[in-house]
Backbone bond lengths (Angstrom), bond angles and torsions (degrees), N, CA, C in turn:
res aa  C-N    CA-C-N  psi(-1)  N-CA   C-N-CA  omega(-1)  CA-C   N-CA-C  phi
1 M - - - 1.471 - - 1.496 110.81 -
2 S 1.285 119.87 131.91 1.517 121.94 -173.40 1.526 107.32 -78.77
3 L 1.278 112.37 166.00 1.475 120.17 -180.00 1.587 109.71 -61.27
4 C 1.341 114.34 -40.41 1.457 120.34 179.76 1.494 112.27 -57.96
5 Q 1.388 115.37 -40.67 1.544 121.51 -177.65 1.532 110.93 -71.82
6 S 1.353 116.68 -25.20 1.465 123.45 -177.34 1.526 114.39 -101.58
7 I 1.366 116.47 9.53 1.506 119.39 -169.20 1.499 110.44 -63.93
8 D 1.383 121.69 -29.19 1.450 124.55 -177.73 1.548 106.45 -59.15
9 T 1.334 117.70 -55.50 1.437 124.38 -178.85 1.556 111.88 -66.11
10 L 1.264 115.20 -48.85 1.441 123.74 -176.25 1.579 110.14 -57.75
11 A 1.371 114.27 -43.46 1.466 119.76 -175.54 1.535 112.32 -58.88
12 M 1.298 114.99 -46.98 1.506 121.84 -177.02 1.525 107.09 -68.33
13 A 1.300 119.43 -44.57 1.434 121.59 175.60 1.476 115.41 -59.84
14 Y 1.325 114.47 -40.35 1.447 122.25 177.06 1.524 111.47 -64.73
15 L 1.325 118.05 -47.89 1.509 120.96 179.62 1.523 111.90 -68.75
16 D 1.316 118.79 -28.07 1.465 122.50 175.20 1.508 112.05 -86.41
17 D 1.298 118.29 4.46 1.496 124.60 178.48 1.577 109.01 55.03
18 E 1.294 114.53 49.58 1.475 120.53 -177.48 1.540 111.64 -110.01
19 L 1.366 117.03 -0.75 1.395 116.87 -179.34 1.586 109.61 -88.96
20 V 1.285 113.87 149.59 1.501 119.46 174.09 1.440 108.28 -67.72
21 A 1.345 117.54 163.93 1.486 120.24 -175.06 1.548 113.42 -59.21
22 E 1.323 118.29 -41.13 1.428 122.80 178.77 1.573 113.23 -61.03
23 E 1.330 114.28 -48.29 1.456 121.33 179.00 1.573 109.02 -64.39
24 H 1.300 116.19 -42.02 1.473 122.36 179.83 1.568 112.11 -58.36
25 R 1.349 112.65 -46.78 1.436 118.70 -179.12 1.559 109.96 -69.90
26 E 1.329 120.47 -37.75 1.446 122.31 177.28 1.462 113.67 -64.54
27 L 1.363 117.42 -41.46 1.440 119.21 179.60 1.579 110.76 -70.71
28 E 1.236 119.88 -36.33 1.463 120.83 175.89 1.513 111.85 -66.06
29 L 1.295 119.75 -35.64 1.466 122.22 174.03 1.562 110.00 -64.26
30 H 1.325 116.00 -40.44 1.422 121.52 -176.91 1.579 108.61 -68.17
31 L 1.363 117.72 -38.48 1.451 120.66 -179.32 1.577 111.69 -67.18
32 L 1.267 116.09 -25.48 1.502 120.31 179.10 1.553 107.81 -62.75
33 G 1.383 117.29 -32.04 1.460 117.09 -173.34 1.497 113.48 -115.21
34 C 1.322 117.93 -2.30 1.482 119.28 -179.20 1.502 108.12 -115.14
35 V 1.323 116.00 108.39 1.520 121.20 -175.39 1.581 107.37 -70.06
36 S 1.328 116.93 -38.01 1.509 119.05 -178.61 1.481 111.14 -63.80
37 C 1.329 120.23 -47.92 1.459 123.12 -175.73 1.546 108.54 -68.19
38 K 1.318 118.62 -35.19 1.412 122.55 -178.20 1.457 107.49 -67.22
39 A 1.343 121.28 -45.66 1.474 123.71 177.48 1.499 112.67 -60.70
40 H 1.372 115.30 -36.67 1.443 118.78 178.80 1.525 111.25 -65.50
41 V 1.416 116.86 -45.87 1.481 120.13 178.57 1.595 109.35 -58.67
42 E 1.330 117.08 -43.56 1.414 122.97 -174.86 1.543 108.43 -63.17
43 N 1.316 116.96 -42.13 1.470 121.32 176.64 1.545 109.97 -60.83
44 E 1.281 114.78 -48.32 1.462 118.02 -178.19 1.524 110.38 -65.43
45 R 1.326 116.54 -32.39 1.574 119.16 175.68 1.501 108.79 -64.08
46 A 1.334 117.20 -41.37 1.509 122.73 -173.78 1.579 107.11 -67.73
47 E 1.374 114.01 -43.40 1.475 117.26 -177.95 1.535 109.43 -68.75
48 L 1.300 118.75 -33.96 1.505 121.54 -178.37 1.565 108.30 -69.03
49 S 1.339 113.18 -37.75 1.476 116.87 -178.29 1.505 109.75 -67.82
50 L 1.429 119.36 -37.20 1.441 120.59 176.32 1.510 111.72 -66.36
51 V 1.303 117.08 -37.85 1.517 121.83 -178.79 1.514 105.16 -64.33
52 R 1.309 121.09 -46.68 1.451 122.90 -173.27 1.526 107.89 -68.26
53 K 1.259 119.94 -36.20 1.517 121.48 178.13 1.491 108.92 -66.44
54 A 1.380 116.86 -38.36 1.448 119.92 -177.69 1.584 110.86 -68.72
55 L 1.306 114.81 -26.40 1.492 117.83 -178.49 1.496 113.14 -84.16
56 V 1.343 117.93 -14.86 1.480 119.24 179.02 1.494 112.13 -65.21
57 A 1.283 121.21 126.26 1.447 121.55 178.20 1.516 113.57 -67.63
58 P 1.341 113.68 138.39 1.513 117.98 -177.69 1.538 107.50 -63.74
59 P 1.359 115.14 151.72 1.484 117.83 174.23 1.543 113.72 -60.52
60 A 1.301 117.58 144.77 1.445 121.31 -178.77 1.613 107.04 -69.29
61 P 1.316 115.87 137.96 1.407 117.18 177.04 1.544 112.15 -67.72
62 D 1.284 116.95 155.21 1.481 119.35 -178.40 1.487 116.29 -60.23
63 M 1.457 113.45 -28.44 1.438 118.62 -178.68 1.611 108.21 -70.35
64 L 1.337 116.25 -37.01 1.400 118.44 178.49 1.502 110.96 -68.96
65 K 1.346 117.31 -39.35 1.449 120.99 176.19 1.567 112.97 -60.74
66 M 1.379 113.04 -37.04 1.415 118.35 178.34 1.546 112.03 -66.24
67 R 1.287 113.96 -42.46 1.493 119.68 178.62 1.473 110.42 -62.71
68 I 1.345 116.87 -41.56 1.514 117.56 179.85 1.531 111.00 -68.49
69 A 1.386 116.79 -37.05 1.408 119.67 179.32 1.515 109.85 -65.71
70 R 1.326 119.39 -37.00 1.443 122.15 -177.39 1.584 106.62 -72.19
71 A 1.362 116.17 -37.83 1.474 116.46 175.83 1.483 113.91 -60.87
72 L 1.367 116.25 -36.60 1.439 120.52 175.66 1.491 111.08 -68.25
73 D 1.289 116.67 -37.89 1.523 119.79 177.70 1.575 107.40 -62.21
74 Q 1.316 117.66 -40.61 1.497 121.17 -177.63 1.494 107.76 -67.26
75 E 1.318 117.72 -37.84 1.427 120.25 174.59 1.506 113.70 -60.20
76 D 1.330 113.57 -40.41 1.483 117.37 177.20 1.511 112.24 -64.48
77 R 1.405 114.31 -40.88 1.425 117.49 177.94 1.489 111.38 -64.54
78 D 1.347 120.11 -42.15 1.450 117.18 -179.84 1.522 112.12 -65.60
79 S 1.399 117.46 -37.28 1.390 123.17 178.29 1.533 113.87 -62.51
80 A 1.422 114.00 -35.82 1.461 120.07 178.71 1.494 110.48 -69.96
81 R 1.400 116.39 -40.74 1.463 119.40 178.94 1.483 111.25 -60.21
82 A 1.353 113.12 -46.01 1.493 119.34 -178.77 1.510 111.15 -56.90
83 T 1.378 111.90 -41.44 1.517 116.58 -179.44 1.523 109.93 -65.60
84 R 1.260 114.09 -45.99 1.512 117.40 -179.52 1.519 112.12 -60.64
85 R 1.399 116.53 -38.32 1.424 119.26 176.54 1.528 114.22 -67.32
86 R 1.351 115.24 -31.88 1.494 118.27 177.54 1.524 106.79 -73.54
87 L 1.325 120.68 -39.97 1.423 122.46 -179.64 1.552 110.48 -65.14
88 G 1.360 114.59 -37.58 1.476 120.77 178.19 1.502 113.17 -63.89
89 S 1.427 114.07 -40.45 1.505 116.26 178.95 1.547 113.01 -70.49
90 W 1.350 114.06 -24.80 1.525 117.59 178.13 1.579 106.14 -73.69
91 L 1.356 118.07 -37.94 1.467 119.01 -174.33 1.505 113.77 -81.42
92 L 1.336 120.51 -15.67 1.384 123.39 -178.95 1.505 111.71 -86.96
93 P 1.412 117.46 111.88 1.470 117.39 -179.20 1.468 112.16 -74.50
94 G 1.259 117.11 152.22 1.496 122.14 177.61 1.500 111.39 -70.02
95 S 1.349 118.97 158.40 1.445 124.88 -178.29 1.572 109.93 -62.26
96 A 1.296 114.62 -35.86 1.502 114.38 178.39 1.458 112.79 -61.73
97 M 1.384 115.50 -44.79 1.461 120.16 178.57 1.471 111.18 -59.40
98 I 1.295 116.89 -43.85 1.498 119.22 179.05 1.456 112.53 -60.28
99 A 1.388 117.42 -42.04 1.483 121.78 -179.15 1.540 105.97 -66.91
100 A 1.348 119.93 -41.05 1.426 120.12 -173.22 1.571 111.23 -75.55
101 A 1.375 117.08 -39.54 1.420 114.45 -168.23 1.605 104.09 -153.96
102 A 1.299 116.76 85.55 1.428 119.87 -177.33 1.584 107.42 -67.83
103 S 1.353 116.38 -35.34 1.429 113.93 -179.31 1.514 116.53 -66.98
104 I 1.361 112.43 -31.72 1.496 114.88 173.35 1.461 112.81 -63.43
105 A 1.318 118.18 -41.07 1.416 123.06 -179.72 1.551 109.57 -61.34
106 A 1.324 116.89 -46.17 1.414 121.12 177.68 1.522 110.76 -59.94
107 F 1.323 116.21 -40.10 1.563 119.95 179.72 1.496 108.38 -60.89
108 V 1.328 115.05 -47.66 1.539 118.55 -175.68 1.531 110.49 -64.20
109 A 1.341 116.05 -36.20 1.425 117.41 -179.97 1.522 109.61 -67.39
110 I 1.299 120.56 -40.49 1.474 123.64 -179.45 1.526 109.34 -67.06
111 K 1.367 116.26 -40.97 1.424 118.84 -177.59 1.535 113.33 -69.37
112 T 1.341 117.44 -35.92 1.482 118.42 -170.68 1.519 107.65 -88.93
113 A 1.298 125.91 -11.59 1.356 123.15 -177.69 1.562 113.59 -58.16
114 P 1.424 117.21 -50.32 1.441 116.90 176.95 1.518 113.31 -57.76
115 V 1.402 118.63 -30.14 1.442 118.98 -179.39 1.504 113.11 -64.74
116 S 1.358 112.79 -31.62 1.535 116.70 -177.63 1.490 108.29 -70.80
117 H 1.329 119.03 -32.76 1.485 118.65 174.68 1.546 112.18 -69.35
118 K 1.351 114.64 -35.31 1.458 118.25 178.52 1.623 106.95 -64.01
119 D 1.348 113.71 -46.90 1.437 119.35 -177.00 1.650 108.64 -60.44
120 T 1.292 111.64 -40.79 1.505 114.63 178.58 1.500 110.11 -63.37
121 G 1.342 117.70 -46.92 1.426 119.77 177.52 1.553 115.81 -59.64
122 D 1.389 115.95 -40.03 1.397 121.34 172.96 1.513 110.09 -60.29
123 A 1.337 114.62 -48.78 1.524 118.36 -175.82 1.462 110.86 -60.06
124 V 1.406 118.91 -41.41 1.462 120.72 -178.31 1.566 109.58 -70.33
125 A 1.361 117.06 -38.59 1.416 117.73 178.99 1.545 110.52 -65.99
126 T 1.281 120.74 -41.35 1.478 124.49 173.89 1.517 111.50 -59.07
127 A 1.346 114.71 -47.35 1.498 117.85 -178.47 1.571 110.47 -64.52
128 T 1.296 112.58 -35.95 1.541 115.70 178.49 1.488 111.85 -66.01
129 I 1.300 116.91 -44.48 1.536 121.20 177.11 1.498 109.72 -65.95
130 R 1.285 121.22 -40.63 1.440 122.84 178.43 1.571 110.81 -65.35
131 T 1.328 115.58 -42.86 1.453 118.27 176.86 1.530 110.95 -65.82
132 H 1.248 119.86 -38.04 1.470 125.80 176.87 1.545 110.96 -57.73
133 N 1.335 113.05 -41.59 1.484 119.05 -174.31 1.543 111.80 -78.14
134 R 1.276 115.53 -8.80 1.544 116.74 179.59 1.524 106.54 -89.73
135 S 1.288 112.86 156.02 1.448 121.20 174.08 1.539 109.52 -103.47
136 M 1.288 119.99 101.64 1.436 122.37 -173.68 1.537 111.48 -126.37
137 P 1.336 117.03 141.48 1.438 114.92 -179.47 1.457 117.13 -68.93
138 L 1.328 118.70 149.49 1.459 124.14 -178.19 1.545 107.12 -88.89
139 E 1.366 115.35 149.02 1.457 120.54 179.63 1.516 109.00 -97.94
140 V 1.258 120.27 -12.81 1.507 126.25 176.88 1.548 108.17 -148.45
141 Q 1.310 113.47 147.43 1.468 115.76 -179.09 1.577 111.23 -129.92
142 G 1.298 115.35 149.72 1.461 120.14 169.54 1.462 115.29 69.09
143 A 1.390 113.16 -143.79 1.439 120.90 -174.07 1.562 115.13 -64.60
144 S 1.288 118.12 -20.70 1.465 122.62 176.19 1.511 113.56 -72.69
145 T 1.324 119.04 -2.65 1.442 120.82 -171.87 1.546 111.20 -66.11
146 G 1.318 116.33 -45.79 1.536 117.07 179.04 1.523 115.67 -56.83
147 P 1.372 117.08 -54.66 1.476 119.79 179.01 1.499 111.02 -63.45
148 W 1.352 119.39 -33.65 1.501 116.60 177.72 1.510 110.46 -70.16
149 L 1.273 125.52 -35.61 1.444 128.52 175.80 1.510 106.64 -62.62
150 A 1.276 118.82 -44.46 1.513 122.46 177.51 1.517 111.73 -55.49
151 E 1.308 115.15 -44.23 1.507 121.47 -178.07 1.470 113.26 -75.82
152 H 1.302 118.37 -40.47 1.501 120.01 -169.10 1.543 113.34 -107.35
153 F 1.260 120.47 -16.11 1.436 125.52 -177.52 1.561 110.99 -125.79
154 R 1.277 117.55 -94.76 1.517 122.47 178.61 1.523 106.39 -141.94
155 R 1.297 115.63 163.38 1.419 122.65 -177.27 1.594 102.90 -82.83
156 V 1.308 112.77 83.00 1.474 114.74 -177.28 1.584 105.32 -143.85
157 E 1.326 116.48 136.33 1.414 123.76 -178.45 1.563 108.09 -83.39
158 P 1.354 119.21 133.76 1.490 117.99 172.10 1.486 111.48 -61.34
159 P 1.268 118.31 146.99 1.482 120.86 178.58 1.496 111.30 -56.43
160 R 1.355 112.76 146.67 1.488 120.07 176.14 1.496 107.50 -119.10
161 F 1.338 117.97 152.08 1.440 119.51 -171.22 1.569 108.89 -124.94
162 A 1.379 110.52 139.05 1.511 115.57 178.08 1.600 110.48 -76.14
163 T 1.302 116.27 -20.07 1.410 121.54 -177.19 1.604 106.89 -69.94
164 P 1.338 115.71 127.94 1.545 117.80 -178.86 1.506 108.56 -70.83
165 G 1.331 113.13 155.74 1.437 119.29 176.56 1.499 116.45 84.21
166 I 1.343 116.76 20.05 1.520 121.23 177.71 1.509 104.60 -114.83
167 Q 1.345 117.93 114.08 1.442 126.10 178.53 1.502 114.73 -110.63
168 L 1.320 115.03 128.61 1.416 123.17 -178.81 1.611 107.61 -71.52
169 L 1.227 118.52 120.90 1.488 123.74 -177.64 1.483 110.37 -92.22
170 G 1.317 120.64 -46.52 1.459 121.45 -178.33 1.515 111.64 157.88
171 A 1.300 117.88 -164.97 1.508 120.91 -175.75 1.478 111.10 -154.38
172 R 1.312 116.04 165.76 1.431 125.91 173.96 1.554 108.78 -148.66
173 L 1.262 119.05 157.91 1.478 126.53 178.08 1.482 105.23 -81.14
174 T 1.368 116.45 146.18 1.436 122.40 175.88 1.596 107.67 -151.44
175 D 1.237 110.78 -162.29 1.540 121.10 -178.85 1.476 107.82 -147.04
176 V 1.336 116.25 130.01 1.520 117.37 179.19 1.530 106.36 -131.20
177 S 1.298 114.20 114.81 1.471 122.02 176.25 1.549 113.73 53.46
178 G 1.328 113.56 40.06 1.447 120.28 176.70 1.472 115.63 86.61
179 H 1.311 119.68 5.17 1.458 127.09 -177.67 1.534 108.14 -110.72
180 E 1.373 115.71 139.12 1.405 118.50 170.30 1.508 110.25 -65.22
181 A 1.380 115.95 139.61 1.464 118.75 -173.70 1.507 107.45 -151.77
182 A 1.317 113.04 163.51 1.535 123.45 174.69 1.539 109.39 -122.73
183 L 1.187 113.89 133.08 1.526 120.30 178.76 1.549 107.30 -100.32
184 V 1.343 113.14 123.58 1.477 117.03 -175.40 1.546 106.97 -120.86
185 H 1.279 117.69 126.06 1.498 123.42 -179.55 1.498 113.43 -106.04
186 Y 1.379 113.72 138.84 1.467 120.57 174.67 1.556 107.57 -125.44
187 K 1.326 112.27 152.10 1.498 118.66 166.99 1.481 108.42 -102.41
188 V 1.310 113.24 128.92 1.528 119.02 179.36 1.554 108.31 -109.22
189 V 1.359 116.99 127.78 1.393 118.81 175.65 1.504 107.66 -122.13
190 I 1.365 116.36 115.73 1.476 119.43 177.45 1.531 103.43 -124.84
191 G 1.310 115.11 115.46 1.511 119.47 -174.76 1.443 113.01 58.16
192 Q 1.410 115.87 -119.50 1.466 122.19 -178.47 1.511 107.78 -94.56
193 N 1.301 120.41 -6.50 1.466 120.34 -174.75 1.500 110.29 -96.19
194 Q 1.321 113.20 143.27 1.558 124.03 177.10 1.488 106.79 -130.82
195 F 1.326 115.91 135.13 1.465 119.89 176.26 1.542 106.78 -155.65
196 R 1.351 114.09 178.00 1.451 122.41 -170.89 1.496 108.10 -109.14
197 L 1.298 118.83 134.67 1.466 127.24 164.11 1.458 113.68 -108.35
198 T 1.299 115.22 135.47 1.456 120.67 -178.43 1.542 108.95 -119.91
199 T 1.276 115.07 133.12 1.538 123.68 174.91 1.594 102.06 -121.53
200 V 1.333 111.89 124.02 1.451 120.11 171.64 1.539 107.13 -106.24
201 I 1.336 114.73 118.40 1.496 122.41 179.57 1.543 104.99 -94.47
202 I 1.298 119.74 122.28 1.449 124.11 -174.23 1.590 107.83 -119.52
203 D 1.306 112.36 126.21 1.489 116.46 179.14 1.535 117.04 -85.78
204 N 1.299 115.49 154.38 1.440 122.17 172.29 1.482 117.38 59.22
205 L 1.326 114.79 55.44 1.513 121.88 178.28 1.534 110.78 -109.89
206 S 1.277 115.18 154.22 1.428 118.99 171.86 1.537 107.08 -91.51
207 S 1.280 118.79 168.10 1.481 121.20 -178.99 1.496 113.84 -64.61
208 D 1.345 116.47 -22.30 1.481 122.00 -178.65 1.500 111.86 -93.97
209 D 1.307 122.05 -10.54 1.484 124.31 -173.67 1.508 110.81 -61.75
210 L 1.309 120.02 -34.61 1.462 122.84 -179.73 1.534 110.27 -101.63
211 A 1.272 120.59 17.04 1.422 120.42 176.99 1.472 112.48 -73.53
212 G 1.356 114.05 169.39 1.487 112.81 -172.46 1.505 110.74 115.89
213 G 1.309 118.55 174.03 1.480 119.61 178.70 1.516 107.80 65.03
214 Q 1.251 116.16 -149.03 1.499 123.25 -177.70 1.532 109.81 -102.91
215 A 1.374 113.90 112.07 1.520 116.35 -179.74 1.499 110.23 -77.52
216 L 1.288 116.13 136.67 1.449 123.49 -178.90 1.520 112.56 -132.66
217 K 1.259 118.55 128.25 1.498 122.61 179.67 1.543 108.27 -86.93
218 V 1.335 116.95 129.35 1.389 127.75 173.68 1.584 108.83 -125.28
219 G 1.320 118.71 96.53 1.381 123.70 -170.55 1.518 105.88 67.56
220 D 1.347 117.13 -124.47 1.462 123.47 179.92 1.571 110.33 -100.69
221 R 1.315 113.53 12.06 1.519 116.72 -178.44 1.482 109.61 -111.09
222 T 1.327 116.39 159.58 1.490 123.57 -178.71 1.498 107.35 -120.28
223 L 1.362 119.85 120.48 1.413 126.78 167.26 1.512 109.70 -103.71
224 H 1.300 114.51 162.14 1.490 120.63 -179.07 1.487 108.35 -128.65
225 L 1.357 116.05 131.35 1.411 125.14 -179.29 1.529 112.01 -104.70
226 F 1.277 120.90 117.70 1.466 123.59 -178.37 1.554 109.02 -109.48
227 Q 1.372 119.54 137.31 1.385 121.39 175.06 1.559 102.73 -115.99
228 Q 1.344 116.58 118.39 1.462 126.81 179.51 1.563 110.15 -111.16
229 P 1.307 115.30 157.87 1.481 119.48 177.32 1.568 109.36 -50.50
230 D 1.376 118.57 -41.47 1.425 121.49 -170.44 1.537 113.39 -96.38
231 G 1.368 116.78 6.55 1.418 122.19 176.55 1.465 112.88 147.69
232 A 1.413 120.18 -166.75 1.312 126.65 -176.64 1.585 112.61 -117.79
233 A 1.285 116.15 155.16 1.499 122.43 178.00 1.543 110.08 -140.51
234 V 1.358 114.58 144.27 1.410 119.54 174.95 1.544 106.68 -118.70
235 T 1.311 119.78 130.73 1.467 121.63 -178.08 1.498 113.31 -121.46
236 Y 1.358 118.26 160.38 1.400 123.01 -173.56 1.517 106.08 -163.61
237 V 1.398 121.60 138.19 1.330 124.07 176.17 1.633 107.69 -124.76
238 D 1.257 113.67 127.62 1.517 117.13 -179.01 1.497 109.04 -85.89
239 E 1.355 113.43 178.84 1.498 119.17 -170.99 1.535 110.41 -75.66
240 Q 1.309 120.55 -9.38 1.429 126.86 178.08 1.543 112.35 -91.68
241 G 1.335 113.81 0.33 1.456 118.65 -176.85 1.491 114.93 79.16
242 M 1.346 117.29 17.55 1.510 121.11 176.23 1.538 108.71 -92.90
243 G 1.280 118.57 120.54 1.384 123.06 -178.65 1.500 113.85 -96.03
244 Y 1.330 119.32 150.48 1.457 122.94 -179.74 1.520 105.61 -133.40
245 A 1.311 114.77 133.17 1.468 119.33 175.80 1.570 106.71 -132.96
246 F 1.322 113.68 129.39 1.498 121.82 -171.32 1.572 106.85 -114.56
247 A 1.307 115.46 140.44 1.460 125.45 172.96 1.503 110.56 -144.14
248 A 1.311 115.13 142.37 1.522 117.65 177.19 1.566 107.60 -146.96
249 E 1.301 114.78 151.66 1.425 118.50 172.68 1.446 113.47 -86.85
250 R 1.283 119.40 159.16 1.498 124.17 176.69 1.542 115.83 67.67
251 L 1.297 117.62 10.15 1.480 123.43 -179.21 1.498 110.58 -115.04
252 T 1.319 116.81 139.49 1.512 119.29 169.01 1.523 105.57 -74.04
253 P 1.315 113.93 162.13 1.509 119.76 176.43 1.509 112.98 -49.69
254 H 1.357 118.22 -46.21 1.443 119.76 -177.43 1.547 110.19 -73.31
255 E 1.276 120.75 -33.22 1.424 123.16 178.22 1.604 107.44 -63.94
256 L 1.314 114.34 -45.31 1.544 118.76 174.02 1.484 109.69 -57.35
257 L 1.318 118.82 -46.01 1.453 120.20 -179.86 1.561 110.64 -59.54
258 Q 1.323 117.38 -44.01 1.476 120.25 178.82 1.476 112.29 -59.68
259 L 1.319 117.69 -36.24 1.401 122.26 -179.63 1.502 111.21 -70.48
260 V 1.384 117.54 -42.81 1.419 123.27 180.00 1.590 109.91 -60.41
261 V 1.319 115.38 -39.99 1.484 122.01 -176.65 1.538 109.96 -63.07
262 T 1.308 116.73 -25.63 1.504 119.73 -177.10 1.587 105.67 -82.07
263 S 1.308 120.42 -6.79 1.427 116.98 177.75 1.570 110.91 -74.70
264 D 1.351 117.09 171.75 1.411 117.67 -176.12 1.584 112.19 -95.79
265 L 1.302 116.08 16.84 1.478 119.94 -178.44 1.485 112.41 -66.35
266 I 1.342 116.40 -46.21 1.489 118.67 179.52 1.491 111.55 -67.80
267 G 1.258 122.23 -42.19 1.446 125.74 177.52 1.486 111.28 -63.88
268 R 1.363 120.93 -40.98 1.490 123.67 175.45 1.500 110.48 -61.58
269 A 1.341 116.94 -42.42 1.460 122.28 -179.63 1.487 111.85 -60.38
270 Q 1.422 114.32 -47.43 1.417 122.06 -178.56 1.536 112.60 -62.61
271 R 1.413 116.40 -32.16 1.421 120.68 178.03 1.552 113.36 -86.49
272 G 1.344 113.80 3.41 1.424 120.58 -179.21 1.523 114.46 68.01
273 Q 1.309 120.37 31.21 1.476 127.09 176.47 1.509 110.02 -97.74
């Protein structure tokens, strides 16, 4: 049977890359000289392209992405509550222990209190890195971010950076370890490299809530550097109880720290703003 007589079968196998090397070469040589077979293959190629385009799933609408993101946030909240319940059950001594040795119970309570702050700091750092690694739609973009945060979250300005090449992209509301929070995204351009920087602003924290990790003094302020399996985070709580947690891809922990120090947070705190 000639190649022209088998072109229906050969064309599909050729376009699906199912021919062996010798058959592939023989058919391509034939197509160079046979106008009819070449036209048949091109028609099959066009139809195959249309079929493949029809099978591509349409992009998910932003509303669906938002619902999924909020569902993930709810899962984080539920997980955080479960963790706090487990920690609470460990810290509550049994009635028999209280009756037997009240002083021991008091000693345990005093000793374990700092650990709870460390666990909270670790949980917030982990949640920040996890939130940073997700792709979630923003609810506001660009220069409108500050006014939008004041209306929908708290009257707080997103951090600004002295380092050139850092552009504020926008924000969305979220939840971190049971606290209301706002997720703020930046695009960082350094030379030929581009990556994303995430700042999570967390309301109603005590100065110890983000303690843990490596404590670092910057002027008269203390920042904490966390190294997690999925990345690094830098945290800071100002005098008004507003917490800030930073995460970025492609940066070592100390590179991230250097970037955070160039923000206006420390200067604003020292000026009492």
